[in-house]
VEXTOR-167789 format. One record per residue: residue in one letter; z negated, y, x of N, C-alpha, C in turn. Coordinates in steps of 0.02 Angstrom, whole numbers, plus 50000, padded with zeros to 5 digits. Layout:
BEGIN
AZYXZYXZYX
...
//
This chain:
BEGIN
M483205065455035483105058255046483455054254992
N483365056354929483675052754874484425052854879
I484695058554904485425059054912485665054054963
R485295053355019485475048655072485455041455045
I484935039855007484875033054979485445031554932
N485615036454888486155035454841486825034554877
L486935038654929487555038054968487595031255002
F487025029055030487015022555064487165016855015
A486865017454954486975012354903487705012054883
C488005017854874488715018154855489155015254911
F488985016954974489375014455031489325006855036
T488715004255026488614996955028489004993454974
T488994996254913489374993354857490114993254872
L490364998654903491074999054920491264993754971
I490834992855022490974987855074490994980955044
I490514979255000490494972754968491124971654926
S491324976854889491924976354847492544975054889
L492604978854944493194978054987493194971355022
S492624968955043492594962455076492784956955029
G492604957754964492804952854915493554952854905
C493864958554910494594959054901494974956354960
S494664956555020495034954555081495064947155089
G494654943355053494654936155061495234933055022
E495244926155019495754922654982495644923754907
P496174924354869496094925154797495764919154766
P495364920054714495014914354683495524909554653
S495334903154651495774898154621495854899554547
P496454898654520496554899854449496124895054408
K495874897554353495444893454311495854887754280
K495564881754282495914875954255495904876254179
R496484875054149496534875354076496764868754048
L496454866653994496654860653960497314862053924
N497764857153925498394857853889498244858853815
P498444864453785498254865853715498584861253664
D499174858553681499544854353634499424846953645
H499334845053708499254837953725498594837053762
Q498054836353725497384836053755497184828853767
F497244826853830497034820153850496334820553880
T495884816253856495204815853883495054808653902
F494734807953959494544801353985493804801554001
N493394798753958492674798653968492434791453968
G492324788754028492154781754034492714777354008
C492554772953961493064768553932493434771753874
D493214777653854493494781053796494074785653817
I494674783953794495274787953808495514790953742
R495634797553742495834800853680496414805653691
Y496804806453637497334811453636497224815753574
N497124822253585496964826853530496414824053487
D495914821253521495294818553491495404812053451
E495994809053457496124802553425496104797153478
P495774791453465495694786353517496344782753534
L496434781353599496974777253625496654771253660
I496874765253643496554759253671497074755253709
L496964754553775497404750553816497354743253793
G497934739953790497964733153766498224732753694
K498184738453658498464738653591499224739353594
S499554738053538500284738153538500554745353541
V501184745953561501494752453565501514755853496
D501544751853443501554754753375500894758453362
D500344755653386499694758953378499674765453418
W499974765453477499984771553518500434776853487
V500984774753458501444779553426501104783053367
K500664779553332500304782653277499894788653300
V499674788453364499254793853391499684798953429
L500124796553474500514800953517501134803753483
G501364800253430502004801953400502554797653432
P503154797953406503704793853431503874795453504
Y504004790353544504234791453612504964793553610
D505194796953662505884799453664506384794053680
R506194789353722506664784053741506294778453777
M506634772953782506394767453825506834767453887
S506564765253942506974764754002507564760053987
P508174762054004508754757853989508774751354029
T508374750954081508384744954123507744740754117
A507284742854072506674738954063506424739953992
S506244734353960506044734753890505304736253882
D504954737453938504234738553934504024745453958
V504494750153961504354756953983504534761953928
Y504044765853906504144770653852504034777653880
V504524781953870504524788553903504464794153851
Y503984798653863503924804853824504164810553869
D504804812253861505134816953907504814823853906
D504704826653848504454833453843503714833953860
M503354828553850502634828553864502484827253938
G502934823853972502814821954042502364815854048
V502464811154001502034805253997502454798953994
T502214793654027502544787154025502034781754007
L502234777253963501824771453946502154765153973
Y501754760653998502014754154021501674748653981
A502084744053957501824738353920501814732153964
H501414727353945501414720953981502114717853973
P502394715054027503074712354024503184707753964
N503734708953930503954704953873503474705353814
T503064710553812502634711653754502654719153738
S502304721053684502254728153667501554730853680
A501134726853715500444728953728500434733953785
I500194740053772500184745353822499614744153872
I499794743853936499294742553988499214748354036
S499634753554028499604759154075499844765654042
L499474771054055499654777754033499694782154095
T500254785754104500344789954163500534797054142
L500164801954169500334808954161500674811154226
I501284813754222501664815754281501614823354290
F501374825554349501274832654362501804835654407
N502004832054458502504834454506502954828654527
E503574830254542504034825054566503954823854640
E504034817754660504094816054731504834816854749
K505054822954760505764824354767506084820654824
E505744820454882506024817054940506094809554927
I505584806554897505604799354883506144797754832
L506184801954779506704800854728507404801354758
Q507504805954805508154806654837508304800554880
E507804797954914507894791854954508084786054909
I507774785554850507934780154804508654780954780
R508854787054764509554788254741510054786254796
N509904788354857510354786754913510394779154923
S509804775954920509784768654929510164765154873
L510074767554811510414764454754511164765054761
N511414770854781512134771854789512414767254844
G512024766454898512244762054952512274754754930
K511784752554891511774745654866512364744354819
K512504749354777513064748554730513724748054766
R513814752254819514434751854858514494745054892
Q513934742554918513944736054951514134730554902
R513874730954841514024725854791514754726254769
E515024732354765515714733254741516234731754795
Q516074733554858516564733054911516504726554951
G515914723754953515814717754994516074711554960
E516264706655001516494700254975515894695654969
L515514696754915514894693054905514984687854850
D514694682054861514704676854811514204678554756
P514424679654694513964681654641513414676554628
N513524670354651513024665154641512534664454700
S512644668454752512224667954811511544671254798
I511044669054836510374671954832510394679254852
Y510794680954903510834687854926511104692354870
F511624690154835511904694154781511394695254726
K511034689954708510534690454655509964695154676
D509764694754740509244699254765509484706454764
L510124707454781510414714154781510434716854710
D510624712754662510644714654592509944716654568
F509444712654587508754714054567508524720754597
S508694721854659508504728054693508814734154661
I509454733554642509804739054607509464740454540
E509314735254504508984736054438508294739454446
F507934737554499507274740554512507344748054525
D507814749954568507914757054583508124760954520
E508564758054480508784761354419508194762254371
N507764757254369507174757454325506704763154346
V506594763854411506154769154437506424776054417
L507074777054426507374783554410507394784854335
A507534779654296507594780554224506924781354190
S506384779254223505724779554193505394786354203
K505724790854239505434797454253505554802154194
P505014805054166505104809954111505514815954135
K505854819154088506264824954106505844831154120
Q505244831454091504784836954103504144834354135
T503764838754166503114836754194502554838854146
F501974835754155501404837354113501124844254133
K501004848454084500784855254098500034856154087
H499744860354128499034862154125498594856054142
G498014855454109497534850554131497354845154080
F496934840554103496664835154062495934834454083
V495554830454046494834829954056494624822954077
I494204822654130493864816454148493124817954150
D492744814154111492014814954109491824822354100
D492154825554053492004832554033492154837754087
V492584835954136492804840654188493564841054185
I493824847254186494554848254182494864847554252
F495414843754255495804842954316496524844854301
D496874847454352497584848954343497954847154407
E498554849954416498964847954473498684850154540
N498244855154541497924857354603497314852954616
F497374848454664496894842954673496404844354729
E495764844854711495234845554761494834839054763
R495024834654808494724827954811493974828254820
S493734833054860493024833454876492594835354815
R492924838054762492554840254703492554835054647
V492964829854652493044825154596492384821954577
N492034819054626491394815654610490834820554595
P490704825754637490154830254623490194833654555
D490784836054536490844839654473490734835054413
R490984828954417490884824254361490174821654358
L489884820154416489214817254417488674822254395
K488824828754399488354833754373488264832854298
K488794830654264488764829954192488634822754170
H488864818054210488774810954194488574807254259
S487934806754270487694803854334487884796554342
D488034793154286488204786054289488964784854291
A489354790254295490084789554297490294785954361
P490824781854358491054778454418491304783354471
R491174781854534491384786254588492104784554609
F492484789854621493164788954646493134788254723
G493574784154749493614783354822494334782254842
R494474783354906495154782354932495354775054925
S495964774054902496224767354892496604765154954
Y497074760554945497434757655001497924762455033
L498064768155000498484773355029498114779955026
P498244784455073497904791055072498094795255011
T498644793454978498874797254920498554794854855
I498144789554858497844786754797497084787154801
F496794789754748496064790654742495874787454677
S495474782054678495384778154617494654776354603
A494544774354540493884772154518493984766954463
G493554761954461493604756654411492994756254367
K493094753354307492554752654259492694746754214
S492174742854200492244737154154492184739654082
C492674738054042492684740053971492784733953927
D492674734853863492754729253817493454726553817
Y493944730853829494644728753827494914726653895
G494494726553947494714724354013494454728754069
E494664727354130494464731354188494914737554192
L494604743254180494974749554178495004752654248
L495594754954267495684758254331495964765254319
Y495624770254346495874777154346496124778754416
Q496704782054421496974783854487497264790854487
F497034794954534497384801154552497894799254605
R498514801354597499024800054648499324806754670
T499224808354732499464814854757500174814254784
L500484820054796501134820054829501054817654901
S501534813854924501494811454993501574817155043
T501884822655021501994828455065501444833655058
D501004832955009500474837854998499894834454960
L499364832754996498814829054967498384833354921
K498534839854916498154844254872498514845554806
R499064841954795499424842654732499534835754702
L499384835254638499454828854604500184827154589
H500344820954602500964818254576500844815654506
S500284811954497500154809054431499424806954424
F499224805854362498584802754347498724796654304
V498414790954322498554784554289497914781454262
A497954778954201497424774754173497744768154156
E497484762554182497804756154172497304750454172
I497504744954142497114738854144497524733254173
//
């Protein structure tokens, strides 16, 4: 009898083990970026445990993040960290930082559309007999500058691994259904994220001493389970 019980126990264990192997592989464990640790807990934003305050000057941000690699050549209010995969935006004509963006994946199709559109506009401006003083020419010039700004503001590298919101690690693999439950387990008063005006945007707002803070997950338009970027802005 004992032999039969032992054999049955071994057989059951084998079946359970095999059934576990036949399913989908477990999701890879989310890891915080070891070199660039961004944490967002309520109104408190930190980089490697040093505070970052939206509304402060770019000089204050550089003291924490280090020197930026370049400014966008077509806009004086865009600061790019190429190797980090981070972009800062300042209020127009000032140095006050109002937005921090972590870039995880490129919108390759959209970027190619912008490049194609930009080339077409440039050809039209060069080949067409347009009055440089006309409203149409000025609008075309503005549109070209806007497209160039979008392309030039893109970091050369993407942000690697994860970052923290309300003590929960998130990375490029985006599970929208887990955003609120996982955070609220640790911080029941944390603001809830909800779908914004586009299906690719998932956002939450919070009133802070320095202004109305908005957090946004932005997914790829071609894959809602992969992040394009995470934005904190006022």
